[in-house]
N, C-alpha and C positions, 0 to 999 in steps of 0.2 A: 504494500500500500504506500509506504513512504517513497519507494522508487517511482511509482506513478506520479505522485505529487512532485517529486524532484524532476521528472521528465516534463511534466506540464510547466513547471517554473522555467526550465531551460528553454522550452519551446516558446513560451511567452517572451522571455528575454531576447531570443533570436528574432522574433517578430518585431519587437520594439527597436532592436538594433538595425534591422533591415529598413524599417520605416524612417529612422533617423538618417540612414545613409541615403535614402531616396530624397529626403528633404535637403540634404546638404550637397547632393551631387551636382556637378557642373552641367552634366548632360541633360538633366531634367529641368527645362526652363520654366515649366508651368508652376513649379514650386518656388523658383527663385523670384519671379516677377510678382508673386502674390504678397500683399502686406500681411496676410494671415497665414501662418504656417500650414502646409498640407492642404491648401485650398486653391483650386485652379482659378486663374484670372479669366472671367467670362465677359467682361464689359467690352473688351476690344478697344479699338482706336476710335474714340468719340469724335476727335477732330476730323479724322478721315471720313466718318459717316456724315458729319455736318457738311463737309465740302461736297460729298456725293449728293446730298439732298439739295444743296444750293444749285447744282447743275440741272436738277429737274425743274427749276423755276423759270425756265426759258419759255418764250411764247410757243416755240415749236413743240416742246414736251407737253405744255399745257394743252395745246390743241390736240395732240395725240391722245391725251387722257379724255378730253371732251368727246372724241370720236368713239371712245369705248362705252359711252352711255347707251344702254339698251332699256327702253321703258318697260319691256316685258319682264326683264330680270330685276330692274331697279325700283319697282313700285314700292317695295318695303322701305327703301331709303326715302322715297318721296313722302310716304306716310310719317316717318320719323321726323323729317324736315318740317312738315306741316305742323306736327305737334310742338316742335321746338320753337317755331316762329310764333305760334299762338301763345305759348307760354311766355316768350320774351315780350310780346305785346302786353301781356298781363302784368309784367314787371313795371310798366310805365305808370300804372295806377296805384302803386303801392305806397302812398303817402301816409296813410293812417295805420295804427297798430293792428286793427282788426283785419285790414286788407293785407298786411304783412303776413299774418297767419295763413290767410287764404293762398297767398303766393307761395309760401313755404310748402303747404300741402300740394299745391299744383306742381311745384318743382319736383317733389318726390314722385308724384303720379306720372308726370311726363318722363322723368328719368327711368322709371320702371317700364313705361310704354316703349321708350327708345331702346332700352336693353332687350325687351322682348322682340322688338323688330330686328335687332342685331342677331339674336339667336335664330330667328326665322330666316334672315338673310344668309346666315352661316350655313343653315341646313340646306338652303336652295343652291348654294354655290358649291362647285366641285373644285377643291383646291388642296394643295399640300400645306402642312403646318397650320391647319385650321385652328388648333388650340392656341398657338402663339399669337396668331392674328387676332383671335377673339380676345385674348388677354390685353393686347394693345388697345383694342377698341374700348374695352371696359375701363382701362386706366384713363383713357381720354375722357370718357363720359363721366367717370367718378370725379376727375379733376374739375370738369365743367360744373358738375352739380355742387361740388364743394364751393367753387367760386361764386355760384349763384346764391348761395346761402350767406355769403359775407355781405354785411350791410352796406358798406361804402361803394362796392363795385358791382352790385347786383343789377345795375341798369345796363351793363354791357351784355350784348346778346351771346353769352357764352355757350348756351345749349345749341344755338343755331351754328355757331362756329365749330363746335365739337362734332355735330352731325355732318357738316361739310368736310371736316378733317377725316372723319370715319369713312365717308363716302369716297373721298379722294384716295384713301388707303385701299379701299375695295377696288376702285378703278385701276390703281397702280398694280395691285395683285393680279387683276384680270389681264392687264396688258403684259405683265411678266409671264403669266401662264401661257398666253398666246405665243409670245416669242419663244418660250421653251418648247412648245409643241412644234413650231416651225423648225427649230434646230433639230429636234428629234426626228422629224419627218425627213429633213435634209440628210441627216446621218444615216437613216434607214435606207434612203434611196442610194446613197453612196455605197453601202455595203451589199445592196441587193444586186 
């Protein structure tokens, strides 16, 4: 029995030693770059991503996104946008405390409506990484909802801006999926 305990302790010490060597090795960069030991760095190059996003803000790229609009597929986003616009119009009458309570309730109701529309849109779209895209959309919406609840800045149409951003992300994903299918088709023709 004592030999089993001794072997387990030796095995545990060997595992810990191996883990420490991994953390301190020069070859394993994911442990070196991370500020927290033994945790991979997953954020990536934020500055590079911002430059990449700024390249999308050209008129040509914007027009190519506008050409991706399909009313038969995008009716869900139009409903969400209508709800957000109506809610932001309701923000304009929020001078009295009683109306502020009505606006807060309306904000929550419209946010729930928009999130349900996003779930429906996600179910209608065929795409890779649907969970990651859905999480981005929910983060944008929750940020806009939180901003709408702040007293000093609630007159800014944040819900409407959030729905436009979410719709833009959906159009961008649709465009990227189309380009990916073209590349796959081109490669399949080359190999055939």
